[in-house]
N, C-alpha and C positions, 0 to 999 in steps of 0.2 A: 275157857274152857282152861286156859292155864292157872288160873288164879284158882278154880275149882279143884283141879288136881293139886296145886301146891298146898292149899289148906287140908285137902284129904291124907297127902302123903307125909306132910312135915307135921301136921299138927299146930300146936301151939309153940313150936321152936322157932316159926318165922311170923312175923306180921306181914299179911299180904294186902296190897293196895292193886286195884285194876282200873284203869283208865284208858281213854285213848284220845288222840288229837281231834277226832271227828267222829264221836260215837255216835251210833244210832239211837232211835227212840226206845228199842226194846231189845233184849237179848234174842240172838236167832233162835227161832222155835226147833229148828233141827240139831242146833247146839246143847239145847236143853234136853232134846230127846236122846241123844247119844251120851249125854254124860248121865243121864237117869240110868240107861243100860249100864253103866259103871257104879252104880249106888251113890251119885252125886247130885244133890238137888240144885239147879241154878235157877229154879222157877221165880226167886224172890230176888234175883240179881237184878241191879239195873246199870245201865250205861252210864259213865260219869266221865267228865272233861278231866285230861291230864292238867294237872298246876304243877307251876315251879316247886311250890311247897312240897308237893307229893315227891317229886323227884329228889330235892334236897335233903327228905328224911331218909331216902331209901340208900340202902347199900348196894344193891343190885337194881339195875333197869333193864327190863326186857322189852326189846323193841320188836315191832313184827312189822316193818316195812314203812314206818313214819319219816324216815330220813331227816332233812333238816328241820322238819316241824317239831321234833321231839326236843325238849330243852337239854341242853349238856351243861354238866357241872363237873369240874376236874375232881377227880377222888372217887368216882363213882364206878362200880364195874357195870360196862353196859355191855349186853348180848344181844345182837340182832337176829331173830328167830326168822328164817326165809319158810314162810308157809304159804299154801294155797288160801286164799280168801273163801269162808265158809259162806258168805253172805249170798243169799238167794238160792243155796244149793239146798238139795235134799238129803236125808239123813244116810242114804247110801253113798252120797259123794262126800258127806261130813266125817263119817267113820274114820276113813284112812288119816284125815286132818286132825282127829282127836288121837288116833293112835300115836302119831308124830309128836303131838304135843306133851302126850304121856312119857313118851321116850324122853324129850328134852328136858321136861320137870323132873323125872328120875335122876337124870344126869345132873342137873343143877342141886338138888337135893345131897345127892352124893357129894358135890364139891362144898356145899356149904357145912355138911357134916364132917368132912375132912380137916376143916380149919380149926 
């Protein structure tokens, strides 16, 4: 959801990579549904494994609870977003998570734009 919002809100001003330390086999259907409500299509998104190369090529690394499993490289800006896990939850439970992610992404875009 964060990658979808970042692409939607920042457009081509940023390059967005999305990955996880233990990604599932498919994007959560409830996440796809609630993002579609916002006009953001995640239906073709696929989970990817987070690689050292992806972190090394990034200026910002947004983590969501991966702790010591996330690669760390000095000089990168790390932000750990504490969010409820939407896995296995229905759309009514995922909407507030989506809304919090949007707020965090809006703040991030404003920070990037201020540089």
